[in-house]
N, C-alpha and C positions, 0 to 999 in steps of 0.2 A: 375516683379510684383508678389506679393504674393496673393494666394487665401485665403481670410480672414477666411472662415469657416474651411478650413483645418488647417490654422495657429492657429485658436482658439482651435481646438482639440489637437494640439501639445502643446500649451501653458498650457491647463488644465491638460493634461497627465503628463507633466514634473513637474508642480507645485504640483500636487497631489502625485507624486512619492516622493516629499520632505516632505510630511506630511500635506499639506494644504487641506482644504475641498472645499472652493470656490463654495458653493452652490448658494449663492446670486449672486456672480460674473458671474457664468455661465448663469443665466437667463438674467442679465442686458446686458452682452456682446452679447448674441444672439439677443436681441432686438436692440442693437446698430448696429450690422452688417446688420440686416434687414433694418434699417433706412438708412445706407450708400448705400446699394444696391438700395433702393427706390429712392434715389437722383441721381442715375446714376453714382456713383463713384466706383472705384475699390481699393482705398487706403484711409487711414485715414488722415484727415486734421484737423487743429485746428478749423476751422470754423464749420465743420461737428460735431466735438466732442462737441463744445460749444452749437450748435443748439440742439443737442439731449439731452445734460445734463440739459438744462434749460426747459425741459418739465416736467410737465405742466407749463404753463406760470404763474399760481398763486401759484406755489410751493415755499417752503421756501428755504433760502440760504443753510442751512445744507443739505437739500435733493439734491439740485443741485450739491453741492460740493462733496457729496458722490458718485453720479453717474459719475462725471468727474474723480474722483480718480480711479475708476475701469477702465475707459477707458485709463487713463494715464499709469497705470501699464501695460496694454496690448500693448499700443503703444510703450512703452519703450522696451518691448520684441521684437516687430516687427522691431523697429529701428535698433537693432543690426544685423538683417538679411537683411533689406532693408533701406538704409539711406534716401530714399525719404519719408519714413513715418514720419509724423510730430507728435511730442510729445507735448501735451498741457502744457504750462508753469505752474509751481506750484503757481505762483502769480495770476493765473486766477481762479476766484471763490474760494478764500481761505476759509477754514472751519472756521466758527465763533462759539465760545463757548458761549452758553446761558444756563448755569446751574442755574435754578431757585432755590430760597430758599425753601427747603422742608418744607412741613407742618407736624408737629409732632403731632400725635394722642395722646390724653390723654387716660387713662384707660377707662373712661366713653365713649369716642368716639369709642373705639374698642368694648366695650360691646354693644353699640348701633348698630354698624354694624352687630355684630353677631345676635342680636335680630331681625334685619330687614330681616334676611334670611327667616323668616316665610312667606314672600310674595311669595316665590317660591311654585310651585304646589306640587312636589313630596316630601314626608317626607324624603326620602333618600337624595335628593338634598339639602333640608334644613340643614340636619346634615352634608352633605359634605361641604357646604360653611361656615357653622359655624366652622367646624374643620379647613378648609383652612385659614380663617381669623385669628383665634386664633393661629394657628401654625406659620404663617408668622409673626405675631406680636411678639411672644415670642422668635423666633429663628433668625429673621432677614434674612431669606432666600429670594432670588429673586422669583418672581412669576413663572418664567420659571423653576426654580429648584423645586419648590413645585409641579407643575403639572406633572413633570417627575418622581416623587418618585415612587418606586416600593415596593411591600410588603417585599422583601428581604432586602431593605435598612433600615428597622426598626428592631432593636433588643430590644424587650420589656424586656428581662431578664437583659440586661446590661444597659438599659436606654439610648441608643445611637442611633442617626439617622445619616445615612451616605448619604452625598450629593456627587454623583459621576459625574465626567466629566462635571463640571460646566464651568463658564467663564474661558477662556485660558486653558481649559483641566484640571483644578485642581479639586481635590476631598478633602473633609474634613469631620470630624465627629463632631456632635453637641450633647452635653449632654442635656438630657431632664429632666424637673422637674417632680415630682411624679404626680402632677395634670395634666400635659400635657400627660404623659403616660396613665393615666386613661381615658382622653378624646379620645386619639387615640385608646385605647383598645375598648371603647364603639363604636366608629365609625366602626372599623373593624368587630366587632361582628354584627352590624346592616348591614354592607355591605355583609357579608357572608350569612345572612339570607334573603337578598333581592332576589326576583325571578329572577332578571336580572344578578345576580352575578354568571356567568357560570364557571368562573375559579378564584379560590382564589389567584392565583399567579399573576394575571394581575395587571397592575398599578392601583393606587388609583383613577385615572380619575378625578383629581381636576382641571377641566377646568375653571380657575378662573379669567382670565383677563377681559373678557367681563362682567361676572356676578358681579365682584367687582365694575365696573363702574355703573352697574344697581343699585346695593345697595347704592352706593354713591349718585346717582341721587335721589333715593327714599328718602334719608335722607337729601338731600340738603347740603351735606358736600362738601368741596372744591374739584373741579374736576381738573385733571392734566392740567395745563396751562390755566385755565379759566381766562378771562380778569379780572384783579384786584384782583385775588385770588392766594394764594400760591399753588405750585404743591403738589399733594398728594403723600404720600409714605407709604405703609404698613410697619409694623415692627419697626417703630420709636415711642416709647412711650414717651410722653412729661410730665414733671412735672408741666406744665402749668395748671391753673385751668380749670376744665371742664365747658362746656357751659350748659345752661339750656335746659330742655326738649323741650321747645318751639322753641329754636334755632335749635335743632337737628331735629325736626319732622315737621317743617312747610312745606306746600305743595311745590313741586318742580315747579320752573318757567321754562317755555318753553325757549329754546334757550340757556340753561346754558352750554351745552357741545359744546366746540369750535372745529373746524376741525383742522387737523394737520398742515395745511399750515398757520394757524393764530397764532401758538404757539410762534414763535420767535418774532413776533411783529415788524419786520423790513420792511421798504418799499421796493418794488420790484426794485426801481431804484438804490439802493446801490449795486453795483456789483463789482467794481474794486477798493475797498479800499486797499491800500498797507499795508501789515502787514507780520510779519514772518510766514512762514508755513513750514511743514516738506517737505523734498526732496522726489522725486518720489521713488516708490518701484521698485527695479530692481531685476531681477530673479537670476542670478548667478554671474555676474561680476559687478564691480563698473564702470559704464559708465559715471560717473560725474553727476552733478546736472542738471536735466532737467528743466531749468528755462529760464529767460531772461538775456541777457547781455546788460546792460545799459538800455536805454528806448526803448519802442516799443516791439512788439512780434517778435518771430522768431521760425522757426521750429528747434526742439532740436536735429537735426541730427549732429550738430557740438558741440564741447565742449566749455565751457566758455573760453574766450580768443581767440577764433578763430581757435583752434587746431582741426583738423579733427580726427575722430575716426580711430584707427589703424585696421589692418586686424586681429589682434589676438582676439579681443573681440568677434566679430561675429563668428569666427571660434570656439572659446571655447564654445560659446552658442550653436552653431549647433552641436558640439560634444556631448553635453548632450542630446539635443532634438532629433537629427537625428540619430547619431550612437548608443548611449546607449539605449535610450528609444524606438525609432521607429525600428531601424534595428536589434538590439540585444535583445531588450525587457528584459533588466537586471532587477534584483530585486531592491526594494527600498534600501536595505542594500548596494548593490553595488554602487548605485547612491550616497548615503551618504558618502561612503568611498572615491570615486573619488572627491566628492565635498570638503571634508575635506583636502584631499591631495593638491588640486589646490588652496585652500585658503592659505595654508602655502607657496606654491610655488610662487603664485602671490604676496603675501605680502613680501616674501624675495626678489624677483626680483624688486619690487617697491622700496625697501630701497636701493638696490645696484645701480639701475639706477637713483634714485632720481626723479622718475616720479610717477604720479598717476597711479593706475592700469589700467584705461581705455586708457591711452596714451602709454602703453607698446606695442611694436611691436615684431615681430619674431627676429629682429636684436638684441633686448635687452635680448633675452632668448636663447643665443647660448650655445654651449657645455660647455664653461668655466663657465658660470653662473650656469648651471645645476649641474656641478661637485661641485661647491662651495655650492650649496644648499644641495647636498647629504652629504657633509662633515659637514655642519651646523646641519643636522638632527642627525648625529652620535655623534658629539663632544659637541655641545651646548644643543641640546634637549635630549641627552642621549637615542636616539632610538636604537633599536637593528639592526643588519645587515638585518634581515628579513623584518623589517619595512622599512628600507632604500630601499631594493629591490622592495618592494610593491609600494612605491612612484615612483620609477624609471619606473616600469611597467606602471603606469598610465600616466606618461609623454610620454613614448614610444607610447602608444595607441593614445594619442592626436596627436603626430607628424606623425604617420602613416596615420591618417585621414587627417591631414593638407597637406600631400604630394600630394594628388590628387586635392586639392582645390587651392594650392599656389605653382605651379611648379617654380615660380621665386625664391623661397627659397629652392630649391632642395639640394643645397650643404650644407646649414646650417642644414637642416633636416637630411641629410645623416650622418653628424657628430654627431648629437644627438643620432640617432638610433644606432650608433656604440659604445656608452657607454655601457660596459658590466655590468651585475649584479655582485655583490661582493660575493665571496665564503665565506661561513660561516661554523662554526663548527656544526656538527650534533651529539648531545648528545644521548646516549641510552635512550630509553623511560623508564618511570617508571610505575610499575604496582604492584598490591597487591597480596600477596600469599593467599592460602586458609585460613590459620590461621588468617591473617590480615583481610580478608573479613568477617570471622565469628565474629571476635571481633568488627569490625565496625558495622555490622548489629545488634549486641546485645546491642549497646550503646543507641539508642533512647528509651526513656521511653514510653513503649506501654500502660501505664495506662492513658496517656493523648491523646487528639485528635491530637495534633501536633506531638507527638511521633509516633503514628500509621501512620499518613500521611508520615512522613519522612522515617519510616521503609519501607513502601511500595514503596516509590520513590527510595530509595537506592537499594532495591532488584531488582526492574525493571531495573534500570540503569546498574547494574552489570551483570544481566542475558542477557539483550538485546544489550548492547553497544550503545545505542542511544546517539547522541550528546546532549549537554545541551539544545540547542535551540529546538531540536526535542522533548526532554523530557518535556520541559515546555509548549510547544504548544499542547500537547495531550489533547483531550477532552474525556468525558465519552463514546461518540460514537465511538472512535478509538479502544476501547477494545472489543474483541470478545471472550467471555469465554465459549462458548458452545462447540460443536464438532469442533475439530481442533482449539484450543485456540491460538490466536495471537493478536498482536498489529500492527496497521497500522499507518504510519506517512508519511508526506511529507518533505523530507529532502533537503540537499544541492543540488543545481543544479536542483531544482523543480522535483526531482525524488521521486515517490511514491514507498514504499516498505512495506512488511509485515514481521514480525519477530515472529516465533513461541515461545510459552511460555511453561515452564516446570510445573509440577504439583504443586510444592511448591509455585511458583510465582502465579499461577492461584488461589490457595486457599487464599493467602494473598490478592490479588487484589479483589477477590469476597467478602471477608469480608470488605475491605475498601469501595467498591462500595455500599454495603448495608448501611454502615454508612454515606457515602458521599451524596447519593441521588442526586437530581437535574435533569436537562434536559440533553439530549445527547450532546448539544453544550456547556455545562458548562465545565470549566477546570477540568481536572482529579485530579490535585494537587493544590487546591486553597489556597490562603492566608486566614487569618481570615476575611478579608473583602469580600471574594468571588471572587476576581480577581485571574488571573494566577500569580504564583510566578515569580519574576524577577530573572535575572541571578545573581545579587548581593545577593539576599536573599538565593538562592541555595548555593552559595559559602560560605556565612556566616554560614548557618546551617551545611554544610559539615565540615568546619574548626572547628566548635564547637565540633562535634562528634569525629573528628580525635584527637583533644586535649584530650578528655576524654578517648578515646580508647588507647592512647599512654601509659597510666599508666598500663594497662593490657598487652599491646603488645609493648615493647620498640622498636622493629624494625621499627615501624611507625615514630619514632622520626627522622630518617635519610631521610625520604621521604617527598616530597612536594606533597600532595594529593589534586588534583583539580577534578572537574567534568569530565574532559577529561581523567584523570587517571583511572576512573571507566570504561571508554570506552576501554582503553588499557587492563584493567583487563579482560574484557569479551573476547577480542581477544586472550589473552594469555591462557585463559581457553580452548578455542576452539583449539588452537595450541597444547596444552599439551594433548588434546584428539585425536591427530593425524588427525585433520580435515585439508583437503587440503586448501592451501592459496587462491585458486580461490573461494572456498566456503566462506572463511572468508571475502574476499573482497565483495562478494555478500551480506553477512550478515550485514556488516558494511556500505554498500552503497558507497564503494570507486569507484571513476571514473576509476581508473587504477589498475590492479592487482599488478603492481610493487609497489604501495604504501604499500601493505601489507607486503612487504619484510622486513620492519623495525622490525617486530616482531620476525623474525628469528635471529636477532642479540641481542635481549634483554635478553634472558635467557641462562645462561651457561649450564644448564642441557641438553638442546638440543644438544649442541656441544659435551658434554661428552658422550651422547648416540651414537652420530656418531663416536666418537673416539673409543668407546668400540667395535664397529662393525669392525673396521679396524685394531685392535691390532694384533701383531704377536703372533703366538702360544707359543713362548718361553717367552713372557713377562707376567708379573703379571698383573692382572686386577686392575683398579683403577688409580687414579692420582698420579703423582710423588710427594713425600714429602721429603724434605731435612733432612738429619740426624743432630743430635745436633752438631757434629764436623764441619760439613759443614756450619751450621749457625754461629758457633763461628768464623770460618775463614772469612766468608763474613762480619760479624760485625766488624772484626778487620781491614778491609781494609780502 
């Protein structure tokens, strides 16, 4: 038996580790669990899910379907851990699409709405809603996007409005007409001078959804979903002829606004209409379609066709939720890496066994199949040996976890764990010499904002040796340029460390901070849009500067310079300054001091210095150089 509240916490933790927000789902599932407990049950059944989803009784079909969809996803997750949990079939309360014909406002309609804002009490609110209505009409933004706008999203000089993290996490830029810029400038000037405008960097506070409906009702314009009227939508200007002033301004009749449950206009008795519907959302593994087989309902603990779920699927699910998230508390990056590896592995095994992923069992994933999968990665997907070994490590981790849960497969698990990692070549690390560093730092054009940012970024990377991820996550608050200047970061393995800064770096960063401005939580090296630079953007900028620097320093042409090479450069500078390797490991945030030994093999000058100390008194100093006759002899062979 599963404790529902504890399982809900695990479910939300695991899904959020994969990037989902689940704010509404958390509220609904908490209400559903309280409903289940109030009915004296300890597990989810189809009847309980249906009874809760159809609340309130006068609700719309779409409302019921959305509530049941949230429960279905949670039940699918629990079903992989406890087969007695019933998953509501997808044919139950299918979502109905009722997209009404949008009402297209004419220019006169929009102007009438803006003029009707004068019914509001505060002059600032009048200007706020006039600006809101006009802005939505000319840009086509959603109301939610408009009310979330921040002052930093508006670039009056460039005439561009940035909409950040809108639907599906997308951002976009909208060019603005000169008249729109003038209206926004007027609004911002009035907002700054208002007594309540305490902070000029606060959002624009365009709380417009309720006020827009109030303005519509005052004008007797069509309301969303009103009986016999088209649905209203801001931002769609119609070429249709404008209505007369008497039509726009006649008194509002009571009862015009319809409640949400009356919008779809469907009778409550229509519940079980058969129609296609999307399959249930499953968390990590494909457990088949949670629906009905033939006629009648069934608990979806079994697969279509009567096949029972194998032991692999719940074990893989528990490996992510129990071992990785709860026991080891790994980072989202680690969860994503394991997820991608098992997607490839399960997909390959499914093709080999000719079974659906949910029907795979441990017997289908023996050592022979895993060895074939590793060969597939190397030869068909062209992965490196290091990637191949990383995928094998993930498989080993899963099977070590499964060994305690399924002792009946002990022999098979032992054979899989016996597969060794493949040895790979270890090339010497690449780093930049002092001349190459000076040439690279001189390449950015410091007469531009981007060039000054990139110069400060490259200088900080070379001096501190921060990883690219650590460098890009830095904020203004991570820099401390007072007494004992240093930069603090949270690096690999959740380790916090501080790195001291030299005077040249401090002077450059102090100048950059004065130009950068912003809050302590803002990115230290932002993009033009104000967000933190991405890894691809960093590599792109670095490749551009390396290509330019190669003309002045030809030795760069033979080196593949990446952001990690700058980290190696910092380590080699410390090593050339006779800094102990244990201090270098502390400086770079290495988990093991032995990792730093790779730098001892990278520079031949270190070995020459060691050789010079051990030479015999009768030998000449320096390296052996063959004579011309010896070279001629060797070339003749």
